[in-house]
N, C-alpha and C positions, 0 to 999 in steps of 0.2 A: 504493500500500500504506500509506504514511504517513497519507494523508488518510482512508482507511478506519479505521485505528487511532484517529485523533483523533475521528472521528464516533462510533465505538463507545464511546469513553471519555467522550463528552459534552464534548470539548475543542474550543475555538475558537482556532486558531493566531493569528488576527488580533488577538484581545484577550487571549489567555493565560488565559481563564476556563473553568473546568469548570462545567457546569450539571447540575442534577438531571434524571434521566430521568422523574420523576413529573410528571404534568400539574399546572400551577399550581392552588392551592386558595385561597390567602389572599385574592385579589382578590374572591372571591365572598362574603366575610364583610362585612356592612354595619354590624355593631354597633359602637358607640363605646366601650364598656367591656366588660371580661371578663364580669362578671355579666350584662350585657345580652345577651352572646353565649351564655353557658352555661345560664343558668336556664330560658329558654324551651324548650331542648332536653329538659329533664327532664319536660315536659308533652306531648312528642310521642306520637302514638298508639302503644300497645304498650309504652311506657316507664314510665308513671306507677307501676304496681304492681311493676315489676321491681326486684329488690334492686340498689341502687347500691353499698352496702358491707355486708359481713357480718363480724362479729367471730368469728373461728375459735375463740376461747377460751370464748365464752359462747353462741354461736349467734344472738345478737341481730343483727337486720338493719335497715337503713334503706333504704326504697324511694327511687326517684328523686323521687317526689312528696313524700315525707317529708323528703328532703334539701333540696329547694327550700323547703318550708315552714319547716323549722328554720333555714335560712340567713336567711330574711326575718324570722323572729321574733327571732333574735339581732341582726340589723341594727337592728331597732327598739330593742332593749335597749341596744345600744352607742350609738345616737344619743341615748338618754335619759341615758347616762353622759357625754355631751359630745363624743364622737368625731365629727370633722368631716373634710371634704375637705382633704387635705394633711397631716393629722396622721399620725404613725407609731404603729402598734400592734405591740408586741413579743409574739409568741406563743411560750410556753415550755411544750411539752407533748410527751409521747410519742405514738406513733401511736394513733389511736382512730377510732371511727365519726364522732366529732364534729369532728375536725381539719379536714376539708374545709368543713363548715358554718361554723365559726368564721372560716376564711380567706375564704370568699365573703362573709360578713357585713361584714368589715373593708373588702373591696374594693367592696362595694355602696355604701358611704358616700363613696367617693372617697378613703378613707384608704389609707395605704401599709402593707403587711404585711411585717414583718421577723421571720422565724422564727429561733429559736436552738436549738442543740444542748443537750439536757438534761444531757449529760456535762460541759459547761463548768463550771469552778469559779466561785464567787461573784465573784472578781476579774475573771475573763475575761468574765463576763456584764456586769459593771459597765463594762468597757472598751467592749463592744459597745453598751451602752445610752448611754454617753457620746458615742459617735460617731453613733448613730442618733437620739438624743434623742426617745424615745417619749413620746407623750401618756399612754398607758396600757399596762399589761402584762397579758395574758391568761395565767394560770398555773394549773396543777393544785395542789391542796393540798399534796401531798408534795414538790413542787419549790419552793414559795413560800419556804422558808427560804434558798434560794440567792440570793434577791433582797436580802439584808440590806445589800449594798454599793451598791445602786441609790439614786440621789438621792431624798430623801424626798417631793418634790412630784409624783412619778409616781404616777398612779392604778393601784392593784393590783386586778384583777378576778379572783376565783377562778372557775375554769371550772365546777366542780361546782355552785356556787350560781347562777351565771348560767343553766346548763342547767335546774336545778330551777325557777327563776323562770319561764322561758319555757314550760316544760312545763305549768305551772299555768294558762296562758292558754287561753281557751275560744273565741276567735273562729274563724270558718270559714277553713280553709287556702286555699280558692279565692279569697278576697277579698284575700289578701296580694299585694302588688306591690312592685316596686322603688321606693325613694324617688327623688325628683328631686335629683340631686347634680351635674348639669352636668359630667359626666366626659367627657374626650376621649381619643382614642387616644394622644396624646403625654403624657398625665398619668402620673406615676409610680404604679406598682401594687405592685411588690415591691422589697424591700431585703434581699437575701440576701448573705451574706458569703463572700468567696472570697479566696484569696491572689493571684489574677491570675496573671501570668507569673512574677513574682518578688516577694520581700519579704513584708511583714506583711499581715494580713488587711485587706481593703478592702470597703466596701459597694458592691455591684453594683446599680445602679438599672435595673430593667426596667419598661417602660411597659405600659399596657393593650393597646396595639397589639402589643407583643411577646408577651404572654400569649395573645391571640386567635390570633396567627399560629402559636404553638407548639401550641395545642389543635387548630387546623385541620390542621396538618401531621401530628400524631400520628393524628388521625382518618383522614386519607387513607392514611397509611402502614400503619396497623394494619387499617383497614377494607378495604384492597385487598391485604392479605397482604404488605405491606412492599416492594412494588415489582413485583408481578405479580398476576395474578388469583389469588384465594384458591382452594385446592382445592374442587371442587364440593360435596364432602360437608360442608363447613363453611359457616356463615353467621355474621353478626355476633352474632345472638342466642345462638349456641353458645359464644361466647368468655367464659371466666372467668379473671380475672387474679389471680395470687397477689401480695399486697402484704407483703413483708418488708423493703422499703427504708424508711428513715426519711423521713417527709414534710417534716421540717424541712430536708432536703437537696434541692437542686433536681432531682436525678434522680428522687427519689420524688415530689416535689411536682408536677413537670411530668407524670409518668406517671399519677398517680392523681387529683390535683385538676383537672388539665387533660385528660389523654388519655382515660382510661376514662370520665370524665363526658361528654366530647364524643361519644365513640363509643357511649355507652349500654350499656357492658359492665359486668358485675358484678365488683367487686374484693373479694377475701377477705383481710381484714386479720389477720395473725398477730402479735399484740402481744408486747411484751417482747423480751428479748435473743434473737438468732437461735438457733434450735435445729433441727437436721436432723429430729429425731423429730417435733416439733410441726409443722414446715413440711410434711413429707411426709404426715403424718396429715391436715392440712388440704387438701393437694392431692388426696388420695384421697377424703376425705369430701365435699368441695364440687365435685369435678370440675374442678379448675383445669386450664386448657389452656395458659396462658402464664405463666411465672414470670420476674420481673425481679430480678436479683441483682447482687452485686459478687463479684469473684474469690475472696476468702476463703470465701464461701458455697459456691461450686462445689467448692473443695478439701475442705470439710467434708462435702458431699454425697457426694463420691467415696469418702472414707474410710469413711463410715458404710455406704455401699452395698457396698463391697468387703468390709467386715467381717462383715456379717450378712445378705447376700443380699437387701438392701432391695428392688431392683426386682422380684425374682421373687415376693415375697410381697405386693406392693402391686398393686392394680388401678388403674392410672393412666390418665387421659385426657390427661395432659400431653404436648404435642407440640412445645413450644418453650421453651427457657431462653435469656434474653438477658442478657449480662453487660456491665457498664460500670463506670466509676469508676477503673479502672486496667487495664493490659494483662493479658490472660489467657494464661498460658504454654501453649505447644503441648502439653507433656507432660500438663498438667491436662486439656486438651481431649480428648486421646486417651484418657485414663483415664475421663473422663466418658462418652465414647461407648461404651466397652466395657461400662460399667455400665448405661447407659441407651441402648441401641441404637435405640430407637424415638423418641428425643427429639432434635430439632434444637437444637444449641448454637451460638450466634453472639454477636457483640459489637455494641455501638453506642457512639457517641462523642458527648460533648457537654460543655459548660462552663456554669458559672454565668453567664458573660458572654453565652451564647447562649440563655439562658432554658430550657435543656434540650437535647434530643438534636438533633444536626445530621447524623449519619450512622447508618444502621441496616442490619443484615444482612437479607438477603432470606429470607422464610419459605420460599420455594420452593427455595432452595439446598439441595442434599443435601450430606452431609458430605464426600464425595469431591470435589465441585465446589469447596467452600471451600478444600480443602487443595491445590488445583492453583495454587500460587503462581507468578506470572509473574516470573521474574528477568530483568533487562536483559541484552542481549548483552554479551559481554566485549570492549568496544571503548572507545576514548577518549570517544566521545559518550555512553556509558552510565555514565560515572563518577558515583558518588554522593557527595554533599556531606554531611559530618557536622560539626555545630557543637558546640563545647564551650566554655562560658564566653565569653571574648572572642576566642578563636582559632578558626581554621578548618582542618580537616584534610580532604584529598581522598583518598578511598580507594574501591576497588571493593567492592561488597557480596559477601560470601562466600555460596556456595550454602547454603540452609537457613535463612538469615535470623537466626540467633542466637536468644537468649532474650528474656524480657521482652515477649512478645507479638509479636515480629517474625515476618513471614511469615504472620500471621493477619489476615485482613481485618476492618476495623471497619465494613464495609458500604458502601452507596452514599449519596450526598447525599440528604437529606430534601427533600420538596417545597419549592420556592421558595428553596432554599439554593444559593448560588454559591460557588465556591472558586478559589483560586490556589495553586499550589505555587511558592514564590519562592526563587530562588537567594540564599542568605544573604550571598554575597560581593558580588554585583553588583545585587541587587534585581530581576532579570529573571524573568518567569514561565517556568516549565518545562513541557515537554510530558509526555505519559504515560511512565511508567517511569523518571522522573528524580526524585531526592529533593531536597526543599527544605523551608522552613518553610511550614506550612499556614496560609493566610489564608482566612477565610470572611466572607460577608456575606449579609444577608437580613433579613426583617421581624422575626425573633426576636432579633436582636443588640441587646444592651443600649444604653441611652442613654449610660452612662458610669459612672465611679466617684464615689461621694458625696464632695463637697467635696475632690476630688483631681484637678484638671485636668491636673496633670503626668502622673500615672499613666494617665489617660484618653488623653492625647495620645500616650503611648508605645505604648499598646495598639491605638489606632484610627488607621487610615490613610485619609485622604480620597480619594475616587475620583469620577470623572465618571460620571454615570448611577447608577441604583439599581434594586433590585428593587421592584416595585409593592407598596404597602401602607404603612400609617402607623405612626409611633411608633418610638422607639429609633434604632439606628444602621444601618438598612437600607441606606443609601447609602454607608456607610464599611466598609472592610475591618477585621476583627478579626484581629490577629496572635495565633495560638493558642500559639506557643512550642513546637509539636510538629513534628518532622521527619517528613514523610510522602511517599508517592508514590501515584499513581493508575495502575492497570493498564489494559490495553486494553478491559476490560469495565466500566470505571467504578468498580471496587472500590478503596477507599482502604485504605492500609496505614500503620501507625505504625512508624517505624524507631527513633526515639530522641526524647529531650526536650531542647529548648534550656533549658527552665525548670530552676530549681534545686529545685523542690518535691519533697518526699518523699511518696510515695503509700503510706500505712500503712493496711491494711484498707479501702482505697478512700477514706479521708479524706486531705485535703491538709494537710500539715504544713510550715510555712515554717521553714527553718533559722534565718533571722534572728531569729524570735521566741524560739527555744530558746537561741540564742547570747546574746540579751539577758538571759535568765534566768540562764544560766551566769555571765555577767559580774558578777552580784550576789553570787556566792559569795565569801566572804572569802579563800579560799585558791586561787582561780583567777586566774591572770594573763591568760590569753588562751584562746579556745576557738573551735572551728568544728564545725559539724554537717553530716553528709552522710548519704545513704541507704546502708543495708547490706542486701544481698539476704536475703530470708527466704521459705521455701517457703510458709508459710501466709498471712502478712501481705502478701507481695509485697515490701515494703521496710520497714525499721525505722530509726528515727533513731539514728545513731551519733555520739558526740562525741569530738573530738580536743581534749585539754585540756593546757594548759601550766600547771604548778603555780607558785604564787608562791614566791619564794625563801624557804627555811626551812619550807616546807609539805610536806616529803617524806612525811609521814604520811597525806596525802590518799589515800583508797582509792576504787575504782570504785563500791562499794556506796553510799558517802556521796554521791557525785555523782548517782547514779541516784535515790536517795531525795530529795535536795534538789530536783531538777527535778520529780519526781513529785508533790511536795506543792504545786506551783505551777501545774500545767497539767492539762488533761483527760487521761484515761487513754491515749487513742490517740496523744497527743503525747509521751509520756514517753520519755526516753532509755533504750534497752535495752542499749547496749554503749558502753564507754568505753575509749579508748586514750590513754595519756599520752605526749606528745611534747615535744621540746625547744623547738620553735617552730612557728608556723602560717605556711605559705607565703602571701605576699601580693604583689600587684602594687604598683608605685610609688605608685599612688593609694590603696592600702590595701585593695583588693578581695581577698577570700579566693580563692586559687587552688584550688578544690575538687578538681579532677582530680588535682592533684599530691598531695593528701592520700592518694589511693589508693595511690600509689607508696610512701608512707611506711610502709605496713603491712609491707613487706618490707625496709625500710631498717634500718641498724644503730642509728639514733638512737631507735628505739622501745623502750619498756619498759612492761610492763603493771603494773597496780597490785597484782596478787597475786603478783608474782615475789619 
């Protein structure tokens, strides 16, 4: 019986490794660079004239042939601007039809693409630029003023002018071809920023091999229905993807610059701030079949639908919504299904360090199947391990799985991905239905953190043997920092987080960064930041502040405004509690779990009392 369970879960007891149920795909890819892999696919029969991207706000479209031609024209222009193999190009732009072409152009020269969030402040952008050291910055005109703190010798290229210049060229698109850049799979391709498992923002270096692997993996998963045969009434030509995710984030970038482009599917871009009305109008008008979102978007869709009968008055072809970026609570899933009974809602899971998605829900799973959570038997062997900060607590899981996405599967391992569930106490791999830290490896796992060997060593664990494929950390295990278990069907469940990161509206917020900001306030003696539950955002940053002696006048509003002026909107402190002291270990580490207990302690007093 135990052997059958292991086989069904994809688990090998001899090695402690879980393997994907998808047939391997990456080994079939022979290209040495991502553009070499993706651009020829845009000329495949039946694809050339198909829309690759459609702007829902204007109706403008860019065919696959047009995307290829634009990418190569921009490549030529950037080469004339001096961009070369190994240079870093920083891209600061909201979503647009042109974002993928600009990205492909940078990669075609062997340069490294580093995308930035347009919401970052000038000082935050300057810090990213100081770390990435870009040769040039591609920026829209309205965002250019944010670059005032960037060092003056960086070449600033306005995207609007660049596109106008290449549009004026008159040579034949069919004569355009990739330049000779001598790119290899082990060469750096992407430099996206993540907080990793703990601490401040770090540059994640993904190789061309990583990006090829992710594109091939998404093509296999989506093209085959995510782990089974696609329903017979659908084919790849029928798929239309809704793009509301920011492409500067690796979830959006991997899904649309890699995934839909490899699959040959149309992506409908809904630009600007997320709006349920705009999104659902685009879903209806363009026949979107699959929508990729983050949890706050699901919450807003449910509220709008419940309030005005949205599903009943819309004629939708939508059949799947996939959420990622943070756990989706069961109550929100249940409400979504009641509002959109014909739409399959599931989750996927990935990291910047894995160059995108590593688990994905099955398209074929019905809602009832997803909800049949396998709980471990109530025996000593089924005890679950939960880790908090530097201590370990052993406890049995309670039926129902709790909140924060517990009891809701994040899907199965993607093609070519292997996993371990590791006991945090003893470092031993665990069988199905036992909880430990999730480790993953495969050809999409990053090379490492930029100029940070210490952080790379902490995140990556060497291992004998590797998944076939080149580039990145395919032979090393990546410690995700998430506590998970795998059930007897091979479905992965997130139980909790080892990491200290705050997930606010699916963005990662590092407490250490906000604590550094708070430390600069003249009336703050000490401070700590932790997550606080929020129905819409998932979590919000909450600050515990110790006032300096003689600063009793310091108020909550003043602290919130001070931090807000120095960080991006999603990072701002939303709640402040004043305390007498911050609990710390002998080494000075903040004991964040103890801070939660302080909320009910007598030493607390609020600023507005």
